[in-house]
N, C-alpha and C positions, 0 to 999 in steps of 0.2 A: 557582499558578493559571494555567491555560492557556485562552486564548480561541481558539476555532476559526473564528469569524467576527468581522468588524469590528462595533463597536457602531454603532448607527444614527447617521447624520450624519457619520461619520468615514471619510475616504478614505485610501488608502495614502500619498498625498503629505503627509498631516498628520504623519507620523512625524517628519520632520526638524524641523518647527516645534515639536512637543511636546518633542523632545529638546533643542532650543536653549533653550526656555523653562526646562526643568528644570536645564540646565547653567549658567544665569545665577546660581544661588545656590551657596554652599559646601555646604549641605545636599543640594541636588540633585546636585551633582558627586559628593559622597561616596556618595549613594544609588546612582547609576548604576555607580560603580566597585565598590561592595560587591556589587551585584546581579550584575555580570559575574564577579566573583571567586567568588561562590557557585555561579553556573551552571557555571563551569569546573571547580570542585571536584566538583560533582555529576556532570558528564559524565565527568570523570576516573575517579571511583569506578565509574561504570557500565562504562566501558571496561575497567578493571582486573578487575572481576567477570567480564566476558565473556572476557577473556584467561585467567583462572583456570579458567573452565569449559572452554575450549578445550584448555588444557594438560592438565586432568584427563582429558578425553575422548581426546586423542591418546595419553596414557600408557596408558589403559585398552585402546585398540586395539592398541597395541604389545605389551602383555602378552598379549592374546588371540591375536595372530598370530605371536608368537615361538615357535619350536620348543622343545620341552621340553629343558631342559639336562641333560646327562649329568653324573653325579657325577664330580668330579675324582678322578683316580687319583693316589695318592701317588707322588712323583717320587723317583728314586734320587738319593742325594747325588752331587755333582760331585766326581770324584776329583782330587786334586792331581797335577800333572805329575810323572812319575817321572824321575829323573836318567838320562842316556843309558846309564850303565853298570849299571843295575838288572838283575839276572839274570832277572827275570820278563819282560823285554822281549826277551831273546835267543831265546825260543821262536818269536816271529813277527817277521820282519824289518820288516813294515809298522809294528808298534808301535814298534819302535826308531827308524824314520825319523820317525814322528809325534812321538816324544819329542824328537828333535833339533830339529824345527821349533818345538816349544813353547819351547825355550830360546833361540831366535834373537831378536835385538832387533827392534823394530817396523820400523826402517829396512831390516833384512835381509829381513824377511818381505815388505815391500812391493816390494823389488827383485826378488823371485821372479816378480812379475806384469808386469814391464816388458819 
């Protein structure tokens, strides 16, 4: 129940006096605490619904504005490093040099950059 105007004969300053009167009894204190709890729960539910609507709308806009995805191409399997003496490496000296780098320790690889 929501009142948009004050009842006849009630002024805004009456709020504190009415609250104090209700707070004088255990039932009154319980009522005000329960009322506040229910109001918070209702407001929280309203906020959560609004957030869910916003999330849905943002996701919808993201899908609409996203460029179409290209189908992924199958990737070639990664080859294992070949040992430095492998005859297939002798045809190209660059491959032989890369193979020697593959077999260096991490420390030796890092020292190449210092």
